[in-house]
N, C-alpha and C positions, 0 to 999 in steps of 0.2 A: 437570430441564427436558428437554423432548423434542428440541429442535433446537439450542439454544445450549449452548456449553461454555466452560470457562475464565472464567466470569463468575458472580458470585453474584446471585441474584434479590433485588430490593428493597434493593439497596445501591448508593449512588452511587459512581461510579468516575471518577477524574481521567483524561481521555484521554491526557494527556502521560505519565502514570505507568503506563499499562497494559502497556507493554513497555519494558524497561530497556536502556540501552546496554551493550554487551558488549565494549568495546575495539574492535579492528579487524575485527569480524565483523558480519554481518547477523543480527539477532535477529527472530523473528516469533512471533506468538501469534494463533491463529484463534479466533473466537467462533462461527462457523458455516462449514461446509464440506460442501456437497452438490452434486449435479449441476446445480442451478439457481442457487444463491447461495453466494458466498464473502465473508466479511468477515474481514480480517486486519489486524493492526497490525504494522508493521515499525519497527525501529530500525536505521539505517544509519550506520556510521562514515564520515567524510568520505572520498570517493574510492571507496567500495565501490559495486558495481554488480550488476545482474542483466542478463545478455545478452538481446538481442531473441529473442523466440520468439512463435509464433502463439497467439492467444487468440480463442476463439469467443464469449466473453461480452463484453457491454458493461462498461466499466470506469470507476470513479471513483477518483481519487487525491486525498485531502485531506491537505495538509501541516500537521501540528500544530506542528512545530518545525523550523527549519533551511531548507534549500533543496534541491530535487530537479530534475534534468533528466530529462524524459521524451522518449525517442527512439522515433519511430514511422514506419511505412511504410519507404521506402528511405532517406531522408535528412532527414526532418522532425524537429524537436525544439522543445521549449518548456520554459522554466524556470518552476517552480511554487514560490513562496515561502511561508513560514509564514503561515497564515490563508487561503491560497488553495486552490482545487481545480480539477481538470481532468477532463473526461469524454472517453472514447475510444469510438468505435464498435466494434462486434463484428467478428470476422473480419479482424483485422489483426495484424501483427507489431509488438511494442513491447518496450522494455527501459527501465531506469531507472539513474540514477547520482546519488549523493549529492554535491552540490557543497559542502555544509557538513554536519556531523553533523546528522542529521534523524530525525524520527519521522513516520510516515505511516499513515493509515488507508486501506486499499485495499478497495473493494467491487466485486465482479464479479457480474453478473446475466445469466441466460439465460432467455428467455421460454419 
């Protein structure tokens, strides 16, 4: 396949099984990663986090399992639970923290 990786064509995949929990670590698997688009699946152990940093791409977090806190701007935050998603504008600082062990699909897009 030209753009996609880590995924088999013409084979159905269970989203929750796409990336496995690895104990007290963060696991990730990308299926596309280029200058315009990133699609990654993350597995977070409860309490694990990614510190805030600047992102120039628009972002979607889809929580497949568990609960995730998204921290953005200076002091804004929102809780996103299993089956929910949140979109963030481009050109902001944000980070995430797993409130419960969780699996997340993260999509970043730059026009």
